[in-house]
Structures are given as structure tokens and as C-alpha cells.
C-alpha positions as CSV (number, residue, x, y, z in Angstrom):
1,M,0.0,0.0,0.0
2,A,1.5,3.3,-1.1
3,V,1.5,6.3,1.2
4,S,0.7,9.6,-0.5
5,F,1.3,13.1,0.8
6,R,1.3,16.6,-0.6
7,M,4.6,18.4,-0.9
8,S,2.9,21.6,0.2
9,N,2.4,20.1,3.7
10,L,6.0,19.5,4.2
11,R,7.1,22.8,5.7
12,H,10.7,21.7,6.2
13,I,11.1,20.9,2.6
14,R,9.2,23.9,1.3
15,T,10.9,26.5,3.5
16,G,14.1,24.8,4.6
17,E,12.9,25.2,8.2
18,K,13.8,22.3,10.4
19,M,10.9,21.1,12.6
20,E,11.6,19.4,15.9
21,C,9.4,17.7,18.4
22,L,8.6,20.1,21.2
23,W,9.3,17.4,23.8
24,C,12.2,15.3,22.7
25,G,13.7,17.5,19.9
26,K,13.6,14.7,17.2
27,P,13.2,15.9,13.6
28,L,9.5,15.9,12.4
29,W,8.2,14.7,9.1
30,G,4.8,15.1,7.8
31,R,2.2,17.8,8.3
32,S,3.4,21.4,8.4
33,D,1.6,22.0,11.7
34,K,2.9,18.9,13.4
35,K,4.5,19.6,16.9
36,F,5.3,16.2,18.3
37,C,6.9,13.0,16.9
38,D,4.3,10.7,18.6
39,A,1.4,10.5,21.0
40,G,3.8,9.7,23.9
41,C,5.8,12.9,23.5
42,R,2.6,14.9,23.1
43,S,1.1,13.4,26.3
44,T,4.3,13.9,28.3
45,Y,4.7,17.5,27.1
46,H,1.1,18.4,28.1
47,N,1.3,16.6,31.5
48,A,4.6,18.4,32.3
49,R,3.0,21.8,31.4
50,R,-0.1,21.1,33.6
51,K,2.2,20.0,36.5
52,R,4.2,23.3,36.2
53,E,1.0,25.4,36.1
54,G,-0.4,23.4,39.0
55,E,2.7,24.1,41.1
56,E,2.0,27.8,41.1
57,V,-1.6,27.2,42.3
58,K,-0.3,24.9,45.1
59,K,2.2,27.5,46.2
60,V,-0.5,30.1,46.5
61,N,-2.8,27.7,48.4
62,R,0.0,26.9,50.8
63,F,0.4,30.6,51.7
64,L,-3.4,31.0,52.0
65,A,-3.6,27.9,54.3
66,R,-0.7,29.2,56.5
67,N,-2.4,32.6,56.8
68,Y,-5.7,30.9,57.6
69,N,-4.1,28.8,60.3
70,V,-2.4,31.9,61.9
71,L,-5.7,33.8,61.9
72,K,-7.5,30.8,63.3
73,S,-5.0,30.4,66.2
74,L,-5.4,34.1,67.0
75,D,-9.2,33.8,67.0
76,Q,-9.0,30.8,69.3
77,R,-6.9,32.7,71.7
78,H,-9.2,35.7,71.4
79,V,-6.4,38.0,70.1
80,K,-7.9,40.9,68.2
81,C,-4.8,43.0,67.6
82,I,-1.2,41.8,66.9
83,S,1.9,43.5,65.6
84,I,3.0,42.8,62.0
85,G,6.4,41.6,63.3
86,K,4.8,38.9,65.6
87,L,2.5,38.0,62.8
88,T,5.3,37.4,60.3
89,E,7.2,35.4,62.9
90,M,4.1,33.1,63.0
91,G,4.3,32.6,59.2
92,F,1.7,35.1,58.1
93,N,2.2,36.7,54.7
94,P,0.0,39.8,54.2
95,G,0.4,39.6,50.4
96,Y,-1.9,36.5,50.2
97,F,-5.6,36.9,50.9
98,T,-8.8,35.6,49.3
99,G,-10.7,38.9,49.0
100,S,-10.9,42.6,50.0
101,R,-13.3,45.4,50.1
102,I,-13.6,49.0,51.2
103,P,-16.7,49.4,53.3
104,G,-18.4,52.7,54.1
105,P,-17.4,54.6,57.2
106,R,-18.0,52.9,60.6
107,P,-17.5,53.9,64.2
108,G,-13.9,53.1,65.1
109,R,-12.7,52.8,61.5
110,K,-11.5,55.4,59.0
111,A,-13.3,55.8,55.7
112,G,-11.4,54.0,53.0
113,T,-9.9,51.3,55.2
114,V,-9.4,48.1,53.3
115,V,-10.9,45.0,54.9
116,Y,-9.1,41.8,53.9
117,F,-10.5,38.3,53.9
118,C,-8.7,35.0,54.2
119,Y,-11.6,32.6,53.6
120,D,-14.0,33.3,56.5
121,Y,-11.7,35.6,58.6
122,S,-11.7,39.4,58.1
123,Y,-9.1,41.8,59.2
124,T,-7.6,45.2,58.6
125,L,-4.0,46.2,58.5
126,N,-2.1,49.4,59.2
127,R,1.6,50.0,59.2
128,T,2.3,48.2,62.5
129,H,-0.7,46.0,63.4
130,L,-3.3,43.6,62.2
131,Y,-6.8,43.9,63.6
132,L,-8.9,40.7,63.5
133,H,-12.5,41.5,63.1
134,S,-14.8,38.5,62.8
135,V,-15.5,35.1,61.4
136,R,-18.2,34.9,58.8
137,K,-21.1,32.8,60.1
138,E,-22.8,30.4,57.9
139,I,-26.4,31.3,57.2
């Protein structure tokens, strides 16, 4: 059985451009849009890419979990105000939170103060301290 192909589909012949497998680097033959030499290389390439992308999400989730656990331990000890220095010693990273909002003015809080959330804990920060406000109750 003879295999037929169109010369126009062979980019490396047409343009002199060498095509290589994105995973293993072997030369490619065949279609001009071919990126992998076989299904194994294609699968390995995409699995490795998903793993790399998943690592970043895991890293952020670790920071969020650490922050949550610090806030939970403060809440269990009924601590409502703590210095940023002590907080960072406990492993808290203020750059990671799950949400924020700027509520309207309230007694005891300046207008424009950002309220941060780490899952169900809310808190405000100033230059020197964190103020733990409340835990959201399930309705």
C-alpha cells in the first residue's frame, strides 16, 4: 500500500525550516503543523506543562492555608490585635488573601480602610498592626 502526501504540507522541505518535536527534539516529518513526533511525546509535554501550572496554584494555596491557620489560632486565643512583626514570625504573609473590600465609614474605622479576607476571617492592616474583626457565620 503506497502512502501519498502533498509536498505543500512538508514545511521543512518547502521553507528549509527544520521542525523538531517540542518534547524530545527529534526531527519531524509530515504535516506542516505537526508539533510532536508521537502521542507519547505529546502526552508527556502536556502533562509536564499542567504540572508546572499546578505548582503555582499549590504554592498560593500553601500561603493561604498558612495565613488561615495563623488567623484561626489568633481567633481561638481571642487575640484581636497583633503586631505585624509577631504575625510574620508566626508565618503570616499579608500579600496573600482571598478577597478585599472598602466598606463605608463605621465607628472606630476610618473611611477608605481596606478590609481583607482569608476565607472566613476578616481583618484590617495598618503599618504596624493587624486587627482581626470577625469570622463569617454560615447562614
